[in-house]
All heavy atoms as an XYZ file, in Angstrom:
801
protein
N     106.526    130.130     99.112
C     105.504    129.539     99.967
C     105.292    128.099     99.500
O     104.997    127.859     98.337
C     104.172    130.310     99.881
C     104.378    131.786    100.220
C     103.138    129.673    100.814
C     103.186    132.649     99.891
N     105.484    127.181    100.415
C     105.326    125.758    100.115
C     104.636    125.110    101.310
O     104.851    125.504    102.448
C     106.695    125.078     99.881
C     107.469    125.754     98.749
C     106.522    123.595     99.592
C     108.873    125.211     98.550
N     103.814    124.117    101.046
C     103.250    123.332    102.137
C     104.088    122.078    102.305
O     104.267    121.314    101.367
C     101.786    122.957    101.866
C     101.166    122.268    103.031
N     100.685    122.967    104.106
C     101.012    120.966    103.311
C     100.238    122.112    104.998
N     100.432    120.886    104.542
N     104.603    121.884    103.507
C     105.450    120.734    103.833
C     106.683    120.711    102.932
O     106.922    119.795    102.161
C     104.651    119.438    103.695
C     105.313    118.266    104.409
O     106.308    118.482    105.139
O     104.833    117.141    104.236
N     107.471    121.744    103.063
C     108.563    121.996    102.123
C     109.772    121.081    102.275
O     110.587    121.001    101.357
C     109.009    123.442    102.210
S     109.838    123.879    103.747
N     109.905    120.372    103.363
C     111.115    119.575    103.584
C     111.405    118.634    102.418
O     112.529    118.581    101.923
C     111.003    118.799    104.885
N     110.400    117.912    101.990
C     110.609    116.958    100.908
C     110.812    117.668     99.565
O     111.704    117.318     98.801
C     109.422    116.004    100.804
C     109.746    114.786    100.007
C     109.406    113.521    100.764
O     108.562    113.527    101.625
N     110.063    112.442    100.442
N     109.989    118.664     99.270
C     110.118    119.385     97.997
C     111.492    120.022     97.865
O     112.149    119.899     96.824
C     109.050    120.479     97.878
C     107.650    119.916     97.751
O     107.510    118.777     97.275
O     106.704    120.621     98.121
N     111.937    120.687     98.900
C     113.235    121.355     98.849
C     114.361    120.346     98.688
O     115.304    120.566     97.928
C     113.428    122.255    100.084
C     112.527    123.486     99.957
C     114.889    122.641    100.268
C     112.570    124.413    101.140
N     114.234    119.223     99.373
C     115.250    118.170     99.269
C     115.427    117.736     97.812
O     116.552    117.669     97.301
C     114.827    116.978    100.132
C     115.699    115.767    100.006
C     115.123    114.653    100.870
C     115.717    113.318    100.538
N     115.111    112.236    101.329
N     114.322    117.466     97.119
C     114.414    116.980     95.738
C     114.747    118.087     94.746
O     115.465    117.847     93.772
C     113.136    116.250     95.335
C     112.965    114.973     96.125
C     111.861    114.786     96.941
C     113.928    113.969     96.087
C     111.717    113.626     97.689
C     113.795    112.809     96.829
C     112.679    112.645     97.622
O     112.547    111.498     98.362
N     114.249    119.284     94.964
C     114.602    120.391     94.076
C     116.090    120.719     94.193
O     116.741    121.064     93.213
C     113.745    121.614     94.384
C     112.284    121.485     93.967
C     111.459    122.622     94.573
C     112.146    121.458     92.460
N     116.628    120.592     95.382
C     118.066    120.804     95.593
C     118.866    119.713     94.878
O     119.819    119.982     94.153
C     118.377    120.813     97.094
C     119.847    120.773     97.432
C     120.458    122.142     97.348
N     121.817    122.085     97.848
C     122.859    122.514     97.164
N     122.700    123.074     96.005
N     124.053    122.428     97.666
N     118.442    118.475     95.101
C     119.160    117.345     94.510
C     119.083    117.342     92.978
O     120.085    117.173     92.298
C     118.577    116.032     95.044
C     119.301    114.795     94.516
C     118.543    113.526     94.757
N     117.365    113.516     93.882
C     116.337    112.682     94.031
N     116.320    111.836     95.025
N     115.323    112.716     93.207
N     117.884    117.546     92.447
C     117.677    117.392     91.007
C     118.043    118.626     90.186
O     118.425    118.498     89.026
C     116.224    117.021     90.722
C     115.847    115.668     91.316
O     116.752    114.900     91.704
O     114.637    115.389     91.398
N     117.901    119.820     90.785
C     118.117    121.051     90.026
C     119.127    121.996     90.659
O     119.307    123.115     90.199
C     116.778    121.780     89.823
C     115.759    120.942     89.122
C     114.723    120.363     89.824
C     115.846    120.715     87.759
C     113.767    119.586     89.186
C     114.907    119.939     87.102
C     113.861    119.368     87.817
N     119.728    121.564     91.773
C     120.720    122.363     92.479
C     120.175    123.731     92.903
O     120.890    124.734     92.880
C     121.991    122.524     91.634
C     123.188    122.871     92.487
O     123.267    122.467     93.641
N     124.108    123.627     91.936
N     118.904    123.769     93.272
C     118.285    125.017     93.707
C     118.529    125.243     95.197
O     118.502    124.296     95.990
C     116.782    124.991     93.444
C     116.351    124.888     91.985
C     114.838    124.753     91.893
C     116.805    126.113     91.215
N     118.764    126.469     95.566
C     118.910    126.859     96.968
C     117.737    127.757     97.340
O     117.254    128.534     96.518
C     120.227    127.608     97.177
C     121.494    126.827     96.873
C     122.717    127.720     97.020
C     121.613    125.622     97.802
N     117.287    127.674     98.574
C     116.113    128.417     99.008
C     116.435    129.306    100.207
O     117.175    128.902    101.101
C     114.995    127.447     99.397
C     114.473    126.667     98.235
C     115.096    125.498     97.821
C     113.367    127.112     97.541
C     114.622    124.780     96.744
C     112.874    126.404     96.457
C     113.507    125.242     96.062
N     115.884    130.499    100.200
C     115.924    131.389    101.354
C     114.540    131.993    101.514
O     113.775    132.097    100.554
C     116.951    132.524    101.174
O     116.612    133.266    100.005
C     118.365    131.982    101.052
N     114.208    132.384    102.710
C     112.928    133.039    102.996
C     111.732    132.215    102.551
O     110.800    132.729    101.937
C     112.872    134.432    102.356
C     113.972    135.323    102.861
O     114.305    135.286    104.046
N     114.564    136.095    101.984
N     111.741    130.945    102.872
C     110.633    130.054    102.537
C     109.636    130.068    103.690
O     110.024    129.972    104.854
C     111.132    128.616    102.296
C     109.977    127.657    102.102
C     112.072    128.575    101.107
N     108.364    130.185    103.373
C     107.316    130.042    104.382
C     106.655    128.692    104.152
O     106.114    128.428    103.085
C     106.273    131.155    104.280
C     105.256    131.088    105.384
C     105.464    131.768    106.566
C     104.104    130.340    105.238
C     104.538    131.699    107.599
C     103.168    130.258    106.255
C     103.383    130.944    107.444
N     106.705    127.847    105.160
C     106.089    126.526    105.102
C     104.734    126.602    105.794
O     104.651    126.781    107.008
C     106.991    125.505    105.782
C     106.499    124.081    105.662
O     105.326    123.864    105.287
O     107.286    123.165    105.946
N     103.655    126.460    105.014
C     102.316    126.573    105.591
C     102.035    125.432    106.573
O     101.267    125.619    107.516
C     101.239    126.614    104.489
O     101.389    125.475    103.635
C     101.340    127.879    103.661
N     102.669    124.291    106.388
C     102.487    123.197    107.343
C     103.088    123.571    108.695
O     102.470    123.354    109.742
C     103.110    121.903    106.823
C     102.885    120.736    107.761
C     103.375    119.434    107.183
C     103.035    118.298    108.131
N     103.301    116.994    107.527
N     104.277    124.142    108.688
C     104.912    124.561    109.936
C     104.082    125.654    110.618
O     103.927    125.648    111.838
C     106.330    125.055    109.666
N     103.549    126.592    109.824
C     102.695    127.631    110.387
C     101.444    127.057    111.017
O     101.038    127.451    112.116
N     100.838    126.093    110.346
C      99.632    125.456    110.880
C      99.933    124.700    112.171
O      99.142    124.725    113.112
C      99.035    124.521    109.835
N     101.094    124.047    112.233
C     101.477    123.312    113.443
C     101.614    124.234    114.652
O     101.408    123.810    115.783
C     102.787    122.555    113.220
C     102.638    121.275    112.461
C     103.980    120.556    112.391
C     103.823    119.197    111.775
N     105.091    118.453    111.745
N     101.973    125.482    114.404
C     102.103    126.438    115.502
C     100.745    126.807    116.092
O     100.650    127.200    117.251
C     102.808    127.706    115.025
C     104.245    127.486    114.603
S     104.968    128.940    113.840
C     105.178    129.987    115.268
N      99.695    126.669    115.288
C      98.376    127.144    115.686
C      97.347    126.054    115.968
O      96.441    126.247    116.775
C      97.803    128.056    114.586
C      98.590    129.319    114.289
C      98.109    129.942    112.983
C      98.456    130.300    115.437
N      97.465    124.928    115.305
C      96.410    123.921    115.339
C      96.981    122.535    115.606
O      98.164    122.295    115.420
C      95.655    123.892    113.996
C      95.172    125.240    113.552
C      95.754    125.865    112.458
C      94.163    125.901    114.236
C      95.323    127.117    112.041
C      93.734    127.149    113.829
C      94.318    127.752    112.738
O      93.900    128.986    112.341
N      96.105    121.623    115.975
C      96.515    120.237    116.161
C      96.621    119.512    114.819
O      97.220    118.447    114.736
C      95.522    119.501    117.068
O      94.224    119.510    116.494
N      96.032    120.090    113.776
C      96.118    119.530    112.423
C      96.938    120.475    111.556
O      96.900    121.685    111.739
C      94.728    119.365    111.809
C      93.834    118.407    112.559
C      92.485    118.331    111.890
C      91.561    117.406    112.638
N      90.242    117.334    111.990
N      97.650    119.906    110.584
C      98.470    120.769    109.731
C      98.433    120.374    108.256
O      99.162    120.924    107.451
C      99.921    120.753    110.221
O     100.444    119.441    110.169
N      97.566    119.435    107.900
C      97.488    119.030    106.497
C      96.926    120.165    105.650
O      96.116    120.974    106.115
C      96.611    117.788    106.341
C      97.236    116.541    106.906
C      96.401    115.331    106.588
C      97.116    114.086    107.068
N      96.391    112.892    106.681
N      97.338    120.193    104.394
C      96.869    121.215    103.463
C      95.357    121.135    103.289
O      94.673    122.148    103.222
C      97.592    121.055    102.125
C      97.374    122.191    101.161
C      97.833    123.471    101.446
C      96.710    121.988     99.965
C      97.646    124.512    100.561
C      96.520    123.017     99.074
C      96.984    124.287     99.373
O      96.797    125.315     98.496
N      94.817    119.921    103.249
C      93.370    119.746    103.115
C      92.635    120.364    104.310
O      91.560    120.949    104.144
C      93.011    118.272    102.961
O      93.496    117.515    104.049
N      93.215    120.259    105.501
C      92.627    120.894    106.682
C      92.583    122.410    106.516
O      91.574    123.054    106.809
C      93.432    120.518    107.941
C      93.143    121.399    109.120
C      91.965    121.259    109.844
C      94.045    122.382    109.507
C      91.690    122.089    110.929
C      93.788    123.210    110.582
C      92.595    123.060    111.301
N      93.666    122.997    106.020
C      93.723    124.447    105.850
C      92.748    124.921    104.773
O      92.093    125.962    104.942
C      95.149    124.885    105.510
C      96.177    124.633    106.608
C      97.585    124.899    106.092
C      95.877    125.463    107.834
N      92.619    124.162    103.685
C      91.654    124.524    102.649
C      90.227    124.493    103.196
O      89.418    125.376    102.907
C      91.756    123.582    101.447
C      92.947    123.773    100.538
C      92.985    122.678     99.471
C      92.908    125.139     99.873
N      89.928    123.492    104.000
C      88.592    123.396    104.588
C      88.365    124.487    105.623
O      87.315    125.135    105.636
C      88.404    122.014    105.209
C      86.984    121.784    105.671
O      86.046    122.151    104.932
O      86.806    121.224    106.768
N      89.336    124.729    106.479
C      89.192    125.723    107.543
C      88.994    127.133    106.996
O      88.110    127.853    107.426
C      90.405    125.699    108.462
C      90.363    126.795    109.523
C      91.431    126.639    110.545
C      91.371    127.714    111.595
N      90.066    127.940    112.202
N      89.829    127.530    106.065
C      89.815    128.912    105.596
C      88.872    129.175    104.422
O      88.404    130.292    104.240
C      91.224    129.350    105.208
C      92.182    129.445    106.371
C      93.418    128.844    106.320
C      91.850    130.143    107.527
C      94.312    128.942    107.382
C      92.728    130.234    108.590
C      93.948    129.632    108.516
O      94.832    129.725    109.564
N      88.606    128.148    103.610
C      87.841    128.385    102.386
C      86.669    127.424    102.207
O      86.014    127.443    101.168
C      88.763    128.285    101.157
C      89.958    129.175    101.262
C      91.208    128.648    101.548
C      89.848    130.550    101.110
C      92.320    129.469    101.670
C      90.953    131.374    101.244
C      92.182    130.830    101.512
N      86.418    126.560    103.199
C      85.327    125.576    103.139
C      85.403    124.711    101.886
O      84.390    124.430    101.243
C      83.958    126.277    103.219
O      83.856    127.011    104.409
N      86.611    124.306    101.537
C      86.822    123.447    100.375
C      87.149    122.041    100.877
O      88.136    121.841    101.579
C      87.973    123.963     99.488
C      87.600    125.323     98.910
C      88.304    122.966     98.387
C      88.728    125.997     98.168
N      86.296    121.093    100.517
C      86.507    119.701    100.891
C      87.232    119.005     99.746
O      86.691    118.869     98.650
C      85.163    119.021    101.161
C      85.308    117.562    101.547
O      86.451    117.082    101.718
O      84.272    116.892    101.667
N      88.444    118.574    100.001
C      89.256    117.950     98.956
C      89.334    116.437     99.105
O      90.111    115.801     98.401
C      90.691    118.513     98.989
O      91.276    118.195    100.258
C      90.711    120.001     98.750
N      88.522    115.863     99.995
C      88.675    114.430    100.291
C      88.525    113.555     99.049
O      89.303    112.621     98.854
C      87.688    113.995    101.373
O      86.361    114.310    101.007
N      87.557    113.836     98.193
C      87.384    113.013     96.993
C      88.566    113.170     96.039
O      89.089    112.190     95.518
C      86.094    113.394     96.277
C      85.793    112.500     95.093
C      84.502    112.864     94.410
O      83.524    113.189     95.107
O      84.489    112.832     93.171
N      89.006    114.394     95.821
C      90.146    114.627     94.940
C      91.415    114.010     95.512
O      92.188    113.385     94.800
C      90.363    116.123     94.719
C      89.397    116.824     93.785
C      89.612    118.326     93.832
C      89.547    116.310     92.364
N      91.610    114.210     96.820
C      92.826    113.703     97.464
C      92.912    112.187     97.352
O      93.971    111.642     97.045
C      92.854    114.139     98.929
C      94.149    113.823     99.634
C      94.180    114.430    101.000
C      93.416    113.526    101.938
N      93.538    113.872    103.332
N      91.783    111.512     97.583
C      91.772    110.050     97.501
C      92.158    109.564     96.109
O      92.821    108.547     95.958
C      90.394    109.499     97.871
C      90.062    109.674     99.341
O      90.986    109.947    100.130
O      88.873    109.561     99.697
N      91.757    110.310     95.085
C      92.006    109.880     93.710
C      93.344    110.344     93.143
O      93.876    109.698     92.244
C      90.887    110.381     92.790
C      89.566    109.718     93.096
O      89.525    108.572     93.517
N      88.483    110.433     92.907
N      93.886    111.453     93.633
C      95.026    112.061     92.947
C      96.278    112.275     93.792
O      97.303    112.673     93.268
C      94.608    113.397     92.330
C      93.579    113.213     91.249
C      92.238    113.409     91.506
C      93.955    112.806     89.974
C      91.286    113.209     90.514
C      93.022    112.607     88.979
C      91.684    112.811     89.264
O      90.758    112.613     88.279
N      96.214    112.033     95.082
C      97.385    112.299     95.916
C      98.595    111.482     95.471
O      99.719    111.964     95.495
C      97.070    112.026     97.387
C      98.148    112.515     98.315
C      97.703    112.475     99.759
O      96.832    111.716    100.132
N      98.301    113.307    100.573
N      98.377    110.261     95.042
C      99.479    109.409     94.587
C      99.443    109.224     93.066
O      99.888    108.207     92.544
C      99.409    108.056     95.288
S      99.680    108.175     97.061
N      98.940    110.210     92.384
C      98.811    110.171     90.927
C     100.184    110.107     90.252
O     101.149    110.670     90.744
C      98.059    111.421     90.465
C      97.816    111.476     88.995
N      96.888    110.684     88.390
C      98.385    112.209     88.014
C      96.887    110.930     87.093
N      97.786    111.846     86.843
N     100.245    109.432     89.127
C     101.471    109.389     88.329
C     101.549    110.681     87.517
O     100.948    110.800     86.452
C     101.463    108.175     87.404
C     102.678    108.122     86.498
O     103.625    108.923     86.697
O     102.692    107.274     85.592
N     102.294    111.649     88.027
C     102.351    112.972     87.404
C     103.195    112.987     86.144
O     103.241    113.991     85.430
C     102.848    114.005     88.419
C     101.838    114.178     89.508
C     101.859    113.624     90.746
C     100.619    114.921     89.419
N     100.735    113.971     91.442
C      99.954    114.772     90.647
C     100.022    115.689     88.418
C      98.725    115.358     90.912
C      98.799    116.274     88.675
C      98.161    116.109     89.909
N     103.835    111.884     85.827
C     104.583    111.806     84.577
C     103.685    111.404     83.404
O     104.028    111.622     82.248
C     105.739    110.806     84.707
C     106.810    111.178     85.731
C     107.848    110.075     85.827
C     107.457    112.504     85.362
N     102.536    110.821     83.715
C     101.632    110.416     82.638
C     100.912    111.634     82.058
O     100.516    112.532     82.773
C     100.607    109.397     83.143
O      99.735    109.999     84.070
N     100.780    111.656     80.751
C     100.128    112.751     80.042
C      99.130    112.171     79.067
O      99.293    111.038     78.656
C     101.155    113.602     79.271
C     102.262    114.230     80.096
C     101.739    115.406     80.910
N     102.773    116.290     81.407
C     103.595    116.062     82.410
N     103.562    114.930     83.044
N     104.472    116.960     82.794
N      98.134    112.854     78.617
C      97.730    114.193     79.062
C      96.954    114.097     80.379
O      96.473    113.035     80.753
C      96.817    114.662     77.929
C      96.210    113.412     77.392
C      97.279    112.357     77.533
N      96.855    115.224     81.078
C      96.091    115.281     82.318
C      94.617    115.496     81.996
O      94.284    116.322     81.150
C      96.562    116.440     83.201
C      97.988    116.323     83.687
C      98.735    117.458     83.887
C      98.567    115.098     83.964
C     100.041    117.378     84.352
C      99.870    115.011     84.420
C     100.594    116.155     84.618
O     101.876    116.070     85.073
N      93.756    114.783     82.711
C      92.327    115.044     82.542
C      91.928    116.249     83.402
O      92.728    116.786     84.169
C      91.491    113.804     82.881
C      91.629    113.348     84.325
O      91.843    114.185     85.225
O      91.508    112.139     84.557
N      90.706    116.671     83.265
C      90.207    117.876     83.948
C      90.319    117.779     85.469
O      90.730    118.716     86.123
C      88.769    118.131     83.519
C      88.165    119.390     84.035
C      86.784    119.608     83.392
N      86.049    120.659     84.002
C      86.219    121.954     83.765
N      87.145    122.336     82.911
N      85.498    122.862     84.375
N      89.986    116.640     86.035
C      90.040    116.461     87.485
C      91.476    116.499     88.002
O      91.745    117.024     89.074
C      89.356    115.153     87.895
C      87.855    115.194     87.789
C      87.238    116.222     88.723
O      86.879    117.324     88.291
N      87.125    115.907     89.975
N      92.402    115.954     87.250
C      93.811    115.978     87.627
C      94.313    117.415     87.657
O      95.020    117.819     88.585
C      94.652    115.140     86.654
O      94.137    113.809     86.618
C      96.111    115.107     87.063
N      93.939    118.186     86.653
C      94.334    119.594     86.613
C      93.716    120.380     87.769
O      94.367    121.242     88.357
C      93.952    120.220     85.269
C      94.753    119.712     84.077
C      94.156    120.260     82.783
C      96.210    120.076     84.201
N      92.475    120.068     88.119
C      91.823    120.734     89.254
C      92.573    120.432     90.550
O      92.830    121.322     91.351
C      90.365    120.297     89.369
C      89.592    120.827     90.567
C      89.525    122.359     90.545
C      88.195    120.241     90.611
N      92.953    119.170     90.746
C      93.716    118.805     91.934
C      95.039    119.574     91.994
O      95.401    120.129     93.033
C      93.981    117.301     91.976
C      94.801    116.896     93.177
C      94.199    116.704     94.408
C      96.175    116.741     93.083
C      94.945    116.356     95.516
C      96.932    116.388     94.190
C      96.311    116.199     95.399
O      97.057    115.874     96.498
N      95.742    119.616     90.875
C      97.019    120.338     90.829
C      96.818    121.821     91.108
O      97.614    122.444     91.814
C      97.686    120.132     89.467
N      95.756    122.388     90.575
C      95.473    123.808     90.812
C      95.189    124.058     92.288
O      95.713    125.003     92.875
C      94.287    124.256     89.967
C      93.923    125.711     90.183
C      92.660    126.114     89.438
O      91.950    125.281     88.881
N      92.373    127.388     89.438
N      94.357    123.221     92.888
C      94.044    123.393     94.310
C      95.287    123.221     95.180
O      95.382    123.798     96.253
C      92.971    122.396     94.751
C      91.547    122.722     94.356
C      90.627    121.560     94.710
C      91.074    123.999     95.017
N      96.224    122.431     94.698
C      97.439    122.162     95.461
C      98.314    123.401     95.619
O      99.168    123.449     96.500
C      98.228    121.036     94.792
C      99.147    120.331     95.758
O      98.781    120.180     96.933
O     100.235    119.932     95.334
N      98.115    124.419     94.786
C      98.958    125.612     94.897
C      98.192    126.934     94.881
O      98.691    127.936     95.362
C     100.020    125.624     93.804
S      99.362    125.653     92.150
N      96.982    126.938     94.369
C      96.236    128.175     94.161
C      96.043    128.997     95.440
O      96.094    130.222     95.405
C      94.879    127.853     93.528
C      94.037    129.052     93.261
N      94.232    129.846     92.149
C      93.030    129.608     93.963
C      93.364    130.838     92.172
N      92.619    130.708     93.253
N      95.827    128.352     96.553
C      95.484    129.048     97.793
C      96.673    129.302     98.720
O      96.506    129.848     99.809
C      94.402    128.268     98.543
C      93.080    128.271     97.833
C      92.751    127.243     96.977
C      92.185    129.306     98.008
C      91.537    127.246     96.303
C      90.972    129.327     97.346
C      90.650    128.292     96.489
N      97.869    128.920     98.311
C      99.028    129.041     99.199
C      99.275    130.473     99.676
O      99.567    130.692    100.854
C     100.288    128.497     98.521
C     100.431    126.987     98.498
C     101.618    126.584     97.643
C     100.565    126.431     99.895
N      99.162    131.450     98.812
C      99.424    132.836     99.200
C      98.391    133.314    100.218
O      98.733    133.936    101.229
C      99.472    133.757     97.963
C     100.681    133.402     97.103
C      99.516    135.229     98.374
C     100.709    134.087     95.747
N      97.133    132.984     99.980
C      96.076    133.390    100.916
C      96.201    132.661    102.248
O      95.966    133.242    103.309
C      94.704    133.157    100.292
C      94.414    134.093     99.144
C      93.061    133.824     98.530
C      92.828    134.774     97.368
N      91.545    134.543     96.704
N      96.569    131.384    102.203
C      96.763    130.632    103.446
C      97.920    131.217    104.238
O      97.828    131.379    105.458
C      96.973    129.132    103.155
C      95.674    128.503    102.663
C      97.515    128.399    104.379
C      95.805    127.079    102.179
N      99.001    131.552    103.569
C     100.133    132.172    104.255
C      99.702    133.451    104.948
O     100.046    133.692    106.107
C     101.267    132.475    103.281
C     102.444    133.184    103.961
C     103.389    133.785    102.919
N     104.434    134.545    103.543
C     104.341    135.827    103.909
N     103.223    136.495    103.723
N     105.346    136.442    104.483
N      98.938    134.276    104.258
C      98.481    135.549    104.847
C      97.627    135.287    106.090
O      97.806    135.965    107.116
C      97.701    136.352    103.813
N      96.739    134.336    106.025
C      95.883    134.034    107.176
C      96.698    133.475    108.339
O      96.481    133.850    109.493
C      94.773    133.058    106.768
C      93.743    133.725    105.849
C      92.694    132.736    105.414
C      91.664    133.365    104.505
N      90.804    134.362    105.147
N      97.638    132.594    108.042
C      98.488    132.048    109.104
C      99.351    133.128    109.732
O      99.485    133.181    110.963
C      99.352    130.906    108.558
C      98.632    129.607    108.199
C      99.573    128.683    107.442
C      98.083    128.927    109.455
N      99.952    133.967    108.905
C     100.797    135.040    109.438
C      99.996    135.980    110.340
O     100.497    136.427    111.377
C     101.440    135.832    108.298
C     102.514    135.067    107.550
S     103.961    134.680    108.561
C     104.621    136.312    108.841
N      98.771    136.279    109.961
C      97.914    137.127    110.781
C      97.646    136.483    112.143
O      97.684    137.146    113.179
C      96.600    137.411    110.048
C      95.647    138.255    110.835
C      95.826    139.625    110.915
C      94.569    137.688    111.521
C      94.966    140.425    111.651
C      93.706    138.458    112.250
C      93.896    139.829    112.324
O      93.043    140.597    113.061
N      97.402    135.183    112.121
C      97.085    134.474    113.366
C      98.312    134.205    114.227
O      98.210    134.125    115.441
C      96.376    133.153    113.046
C      94.997    133.357    112.438
C      94.318    132.060    112.114
O      94.377    131.125    112.949
O      93.720    131.972    111.037
N      99.451    134.030    113.590
C     100.687    133.790    114.350
C     101.091    135.064    115.050
O     101.456    135.105    116.187
C     101.820    133.267    113.438
C     101.486    131.859    112.938
C     103.149    133.253    114.167
C     102.411    131.329    111.852
């Protein structure tokens, strides 16, 4: 389960020679149902989580820099923590 997997899969294939099958793209699922498909939209719609402040500060964060502060870790956690639940909700609605 990946949100907007086209770019991630492209780089994981290039950098690590990984192949993917049976991938569910939550962005593609959202596009089938809604006029919006951003991950932040899905977090707000399904879980009432507003990520605007975190997104503004961390979306273009330098992920190679260490150590991560608490807010950076929270952003990273939110970026993947809800994917399974979002997939289930999208699949139910599709």
